[in-house]
C-alpha positions as CSV (number, residue, x, y, z in Angstrom):
1,X,-32.4,-9.2,-10.6
2,X,-30.7,-7.7,-7.5
3,X,-30.9,-4.6,-5.4
4,X,-29.0,-2.8,-2.8
5,X,-30.0,-1.9,0.7
6,X,-28.3,-0.1,3.5
7,X,-27.4,-1.0,7.0
8,X,-27.0,1.4,9.9
9,X,-23.6,1.5,11.4
10,X,-22.5,3.1,14.7
11,X,-19.2,4.3,13.2
12,X,-20.2,5.8,9.9
13,X,-23.9,6.2,9.9
14,X,-24.7,4.2,6.6
15,X,-22.8,1.3,5.1
16,X,-23.6,0.0,1.6
17,X,-24.9,-3.5,1.3
18,X,-23.0,-6.1,-0.7
19,X,-22.4,-5.8,-4.4
20,X,-25.2,-6.2,-6.9
21,X,-25.1,-9.6,-8.5
22,X,-26.2,-11.0,-11.9
23,X,-26.2,-14.8,-11.9
24,X,-25.7,-17.0,-14.9
25,X,-28.4,-19.5,-15.7
26,X,-26.2,-22.5,-15.0
27,X,-24.4,-20.7,-12.0
28,X,-20.9,-21.4,-13.3
29,X,-20.1,-17.7,-13.2
30,X,-21.7,-14.4,-12.1
31,X,-21.3,-10.7,-12.5
32,X,-20.7,-8.5,-9.5
33,X,-21.0,-4.8,-9.6
34,X,-19.3,-2.7,-6.8
35,X,-19.8,1.0,-6.6
36,X,-19.0,1.4,-2.9
37,X,-15.4,0.2,-2.4
38,X,-13.8,3.0,-4.5
39,X,-11.2,3.5,-1.8
40,X,-10.1,-0.1,-2.2
41,X,-10.4,-0.5,-6.0
42,X,-9.8,3.1,-7.1
43,X,-13.1,3.3,-9.0
44,X,-16.5,1.7,-9.5
45,X,-15.9,-1.9,-10.7
46,X,-17.6,-4.8,-12.4
47,X,-16.2,-8.3,-11.9
48,X,-16.7,-11.5,-13.9
49,X,-16.5,-14.1,-11.1
50,X,-15.8,-17.7,-12.0
51,X,-17.2,-20.7,-10.1
52,X,-17.4,-20.3,-6.4
53,X,-15.1,-17.2,-6.3
54,X,-12.2,-19.1,-7.9
55,X,-11.3,-16.1,-10.1
56,X,-12.2,-12.4,-10.3
57,X,-11.8,-10.7,-13.7
58,X,-12.3,-7.0,-12.7
59,X,-12.9,-4.1,-15.1
60,X,-13.0,-0.5,-14.0
61,X,-16.5,1.0,-14.5
62,X,-20.1,-0.2,-14.7
63,X,-20.3,-3.1,-17.3
64,X,-23.6,-4.6,-16.2
65,X,-25.4,-3.7,-19.3
66,X,-22.9,-5.3,-21.6
67,X,-22.5,-8.5,-19.5
68,X,-26.4,-8.7,-19.2
69,X,-26.5,-8.9,-23.0
70,X,-23.7,-11.6,-23.2
71,X,-24.7,-13.8,-20.2
72,X,-27.2,-15.9,-22.2
73,X,-24.4,-16.8,-24.7
74,X,-22.3,-18.2,-21.9
75,X,-19.1,-17.8,-20.1
76,X,-16.9,-17.7,-23.3
77,X,-18.7,-14.6,-24.5
78,X,-18.3,-12.9,-21.1
79,X,-14.6,-13.8,-21.1
80,X,-14.2,-12.4,-24.6
81,X,-15.7,-9.1,-23.5
82,X,-13.2,-9.0,-20.5
83,X,-10.3,-9.7,-22.8
84,X,-11.5,-7.1,-25.3
85,X,-11.6,-4.6,-22.5
86,X,-8.4,-5.4,-20.7
87,X,-7.1,-1.9,-21.2
88,X,-9.5,-0.9,-18.4
89,X,-8.7,-3.9,-16.2
90,X,-8.5,-3.1,-12.5
91,X,-5.1,-3.6,-10.8
92,X,-6.7,-6.0,-8.3
93,X,-8.0,-8.3,-11.1
94,X,-6.8,-11.8,-11.5
95,X,-4.7,-12.2,-14.5
96,X,-5.4,-14.8,-17.3
97,X,-3.3,-18.0,-16.8
98,X,-3.6,-18.8,-20.5
99,X,-4.9,-17.0,-23.6
100,X,-8.7,-17.2,-24.0
101,X,-9.8,-18.7,-27.3
102,X,-12.8,-17.0,-29.0
């Protein structure tokens, strides 16, 4: 699926590569796992990213396993998972403009 590599940096020695990404089959959304920007987000995070980065629905923690199970069912199932777990929504997450119907 995806992997992480490291790059050498003259200022800090080693800088993590971009987030690991899980793409949906029809590419209308993807899952982005971030375990290296803890200073920015306050914790490890997993984002449900809509379209071409039009919206980021971010949960604290590593939710790749759950999203991997739901991705074949489509965006609606992944959105429902996000809504069901909003109690651990990251403060930097986009908010829902309207209720999500299940």
